C-alpha positions as CSV (number, residue, x, y, z in Angstrom):
1,M,0.5,34.5,-4.0
2,K,-1.7,32.5,-1.6
3,T,1.0,29.8,-1.5
4,I,3.5,32.4,-0.3
5,F,1.1,33.6,2.4
6,F,0.5,30.1,3.8
7,S,4.2,29.2,3.6
8,L,4.9,32.2,5.8
9,A,2.1,31.3,8.1
10,I,3.3,27.8,8.6
11,I,6.8,29.0,9.3
12,F,5.5,31.4,11.9
13,F,3.2,28.9,13.5
14,T,5.7,26.1,13.8
15,S,8.2,28.4,15.4
16,T,5.8,29.1,18.2
17,P,5.6,26.8,21.2
18,F,2.4,24.6,20.8
19,A,-0.1,24.7,23.6
20,Q,-0.6,21.1,24.9
21,D,-4.3,21.7,25.7
22,D,-5.4,22.5,22.1
23,I,-5.3,20.7,18.8
24,D,-2.4,21.2,16.4
25,I,-3.8,22.7,13.2
26,V,-0.5,23.1,11.4
27,P,-1.0,19.9,9.4
28,Y,-4.4,21.4,8.2
29,L,-2.7,24.7,7.3
30,K,-0.2,22.7,5.2
31,R,-3.1,21.0,3.4
32,I,-4.6,24.3,2.6
33,E,-1.3,25.4,1.2
34,A,-1.3,22.3,-1.0
35,G,-4.7,23.3,-2.4
36,E,-6.8,21.0,-0.3
37,I,-9.0,23.7,1.3
38,E,-12.3,21.8,0.6
39,T,-10.9,18.7,2.3
40,V,-9.9,20.8,5.4
41,R,-13.3,22.5,5.4
42,T,-15.0,19.1,5.4
43,N,-12.7,17.7,8.2
44,L,-13.3,20.8,10.3
45,V,-16.9,19.8,10.9
46,S,-16.0,16.6,12.7
47,L,-13.0,18.3,14.4
48,K,-15.2,20.9,16.0
49,V,-17.6,18.2,17.2
50,S,-14.6,16.4,18.9
51,N,-13.0,19.6,20.1
52,P,-15.8,22.2,20.6
53,L,-13.7,24.5,22.8
54,S,-10.7,24.6,20.6
55,I,-9.6,28.1,19.8
56,N,-7.1,26.8,17.2
57,L,-9.9,25.3,15.3
58,L,-11.8,28.6,15.5
59,F,-8.8,30.2,13.8
60,L,-8.8,27.4,11.2
61,E,-12.5,28.1,10.6
62,G,-11.6,31.7,9.9
63,V,-9.0,30.6,7.4
64,V,-11.4,28.5,5.4
65,T,-14.3,31.0,5.6
66,E,-14.8,32.5,2.1
67,N,-16.8,35.6,3.0
68,G,-14.4,38.3,4.2
69,Q,-16.8,39.9,6.7
70,D,-17.6,36.5,8.3
71,A,-13.9,35.6,8.6
72,V,-13.2,39.0,10.3
73,S,-15.9,38.3,12.8
74,I,-14.2,35.0,13.7
75,Y,-10.8,36.6,14.0
76,D,-12.2,39.5,16.0
77,K,-13.6,37.0,18.5
78,I,-10.2,35.4,18.9
79,V,-8.4,38.7,19.4
80,K,-10.9,40.0,21.9
81,E,-11.7,36.8,23.9
82,H,-8.5,34.8,23.5
83,P,-5.6,37.3,23.2
84,D,-3.1,34.8,24.6
85,N,-3.8,32.1,22.0
86,R,-0.9,31.4,19.7
87,Y,-2.9,32.4,16.7
88,A,-4.2,35.7,18.1
89,D,-1.5,37.8,16.3
90,A,-2.2,36.0,13.0
91,A,-6.0,36.7,13.5
92,L,-5.2,40.3,14.1
93,Y,-3.0,40.4,11.0
94,R,-5.8,38.9,8.9
95,I,-8.3,41.6,10.1
96,Y,-5.7,44.2,9.1
97,S,-5.3,42.5,5.7
98,Y,-9.1,42.5,5.1
99,Y,-9.4,46.2,5.7
100,Y,-6.3,47.0,3.7
101,A,-7.7,45.0,0.8
102,L,-10.9,47.1,1.0
103,G,-8.9,50.3,0.8
104,L,-9.8,51.3,4.4
105,Y,-6.2,52.2,5.2
106,E,-6.9,54.2,8.3
107,T,-8.8,51.3,9.8
108,A,-6.0,48.9,8.7
109,R,-3.5,51.2,10.4
110,T,-5.5,50.9,13.6
111,Y,-5.1,47.2,13.6
112,Q,-1.4,47.5,12.6
113,N,-0.8,49.7,15.7
114,K,-2.7,47.2,17.8
115,L,-0.5,44.4,16.5
116,Q,2.7,46.3,17.2
117,R,1.5,47.3,20.6
118,E,0.1,44.0,21.9
119,Y,2.3,41.5,20.0
120,P,5.7,43.3,19.6
121,E,7.5,40.1,18.7
122,S,5.0,39.0,16.0
123,P,6.5,38.3,12.6
124,Y,3.4,39.7,11.0
125,I,4.4,43.3,11.9
126,K,7.0,43.4,9.2
127,L,4.4,42.5,6.6
128,T,2.1,45.3,7.7
129,V,4.9,47.8,7.6
130,Q,5.8,46.7,4.0
131,N,2.2,47.1,2.9
132,L,1.6,50.6,4.2
133,T,5.1,51.7,3.1
134,A,4.3,50.6,-0.4
135,K,1.0,52.5,-0.3
136,N,2.7,55.7,0.9
137,E,5.3,55.4,-1.9
138,T,2.5,55.0,-4.5
139,Q,0.7,58.1,-3.1
140,A,4.0,60.0,-3.4
141,V,4.4,59.1,-7.0
142,K,0.8,60.1,-7.8
143,Q,1.5,63.5,-6.1
144,E,4.6,64.0,-8.2
145,E,2.5,63.3,-11.3
146,K,0.0,65.9,-10.2
147,N,2.8,68.4,-10.0
148,E,4.1,67.7,-13.5
149,P,3.2,70.1,-16.3
150,P,-0.1,69.1,-18.0
151,R,0.3,66.6,-20.8
152,E,-1.9,66.1,-23.7
153,R,-4.3,63.2,-22.9
154,P,-6.3,61.1,-25.4
155,I,-10.0,61.8,-25.7
156,R,-12.0,59.2,-23.9
157,P,-15.6,58.2,-24.4
158,V,-18.6,59.6,-22.4
159,A,-17.8,57.1,-19.5
160,R,-15.2,59.7,-18.4
161,D,-18.0,61.5,-16.7
162,Y,-18.4,58.7,-14.2
163,K,-16.3,59.5,-11.1
164,F,-17.4,57.0,-8.4
165,T,-18.2,53.3,-8.0
166,I,-19.0,51.1,-5.0
167,Q,-16.8,48.5,-3.5
168,A,-19.3,45.9,-2.4
169,G,-17.1,43.2,-0.8
170,A,-13.8,41.4,-0.6
171,F,-13.7,37.6,-0.8
172,S,-10.9,35.0,-0.6
173,S,-12.9,32.9,-2.9
174,E,-13.0,34.0,-6.5
175,A,-16.2,31.9,-7.0
176,N,-18.0,33.7,-4.3
177,A,-17.0,37.1,-5.7
178,A,-18.1,36.0,-9.2
179,S,-21.4,34.8,-7.7
180,L,-22.1,38.3,-6.2
181,K,-21.0,40.0,-9.4
182,K,-23.5,37.7,-11.3
183,E,-26.2,38.5,-8.8
184,F,-25.7,42.3,-9.4
185,E,-25.7,41.9,-13.2
186,E,-28.9,39.8,-13.1
187,A,-30.5,42.7,-11.1
188,G,-29.4,45.1,-13.9
189,Y,-26.4,46.6,-12.2
190,S,-23.0,47.0,-13.9
191,S,-20.3,45.1,-11.9
192,E,-16.7,44.0,-12.2
193,L,-14.1,42.1,-10.3
194,K,-10.6,43.2,-9.3
195,E,-7.9,41.4,-7.4
196,K,-5.8,42.9,-4.5
197,S,-2.9,41.2,-2.8
198,V,-2.1,41.9,0.8
199,G,0.9,40.1,2.4
200,G,0.6,37.4,-0.2
201,A,-3.1,36.8,0.4
202,T,-5.3,37.5,-2.6
203,F,-8.7,39.1,-2.2
204,H,-11.3,39.3,-5.0
205,I,-12.9,42.7,-4.9
206,V,-16.5,43.2,-6.2
207,L,-17.3,46.6,-7.7
208,V,-20.8,47.7,-8.6
209,G,-22.3,50.7,-10.4
210,N,-20.8,53.9,-11.9
211,F,-21.8,57.3,-10.8
212,V,-21.2,60.9,-11.7
213,E,-22.1,62.4,-8.3
214,Q,-21.1,61.0,-5.0
215,S,-24.6,61.7,-3.7
216,D,-26.0,59.3,-6.3
217,A,-23.5,56.6,-5.2
218,Q,-24.5,57.2,-1.6
219,S,-28.2,56.7,-2.4
220,F,-27.3,53.4,-4.3
221,L,-25.1,52.3,-1.4
222,E,-28.1,52.6,1.0
223,I,-30.2,50.5,-1.4
224,L,-27.5,47.8,-1.5
225,A,-27.2,47.8,2.2
226,K,-31.0,47.0,2.5
227,Q,-31.2,44.5,-0.4
228,Y,-28.0,42.6,0.1
229,N,-26.9,43.4,3.7
230,L,-23.5,44.5,2.5
231,E,-21.1,47.0,4.0
232,G,-19.9,48.6,0.9
233,R,-18.1,51.9,0.4
234,I,-17.8,54.6,-2.2
235,I,-14.5,54.9,-4.0
236,P,-13.2,57.0,-6.9
237,L,-13.6,55.2,-10.2
238,G,-10.3,53.6,-11.1
239,E,-9.0,53.4,-7.5
240,N,-7.0,50.1,-6.9
């Protein structure tokens, strides 16, 4: 799925006139597509030394940044301070993708609207529409299922009493997500990983804890915020 995302990205980028006063990062995006992200990450260090003011390299830094929150900060800087850069709409789309992956659909929709309003010709608009349309269709199916006559359900173990969990983070790197999961488990917390694809980009979601009451989850969320400096959120157990 990542390959599809970068293929689309390269097509979009190469079809846009290249600014003469900034470095061309398309070759590096192609190398990432080919699985050479570590090489690009290493090359980026020297590239930034030679081109300290490059906005294109700032975008490339966001692409190779594994922590989702850190990457969003980079993209947000591009969108706010350099809205005319050729990668600004791509940066905005990646912010949208991050929040969509976290299940923060209203926040994601805000960035979708901003993308449509400020970059009406952006090829990424179609991807956001597809994502949110698919979500609405899924919700409609769930609503239909709720309206169906009750069906006999199998008896489940005591774990059925748990209603909530905490979504602690979203990472493009599975290794980073696994590392956080291991850290939680070593601290005695139950944790699991799930994948979520947005526009062809795969995010690795870290879930931690199981709670019967939302108030219990909220208390634990505050503990996580202090101990791990994480912006998690409470979600119904089993939510995708």
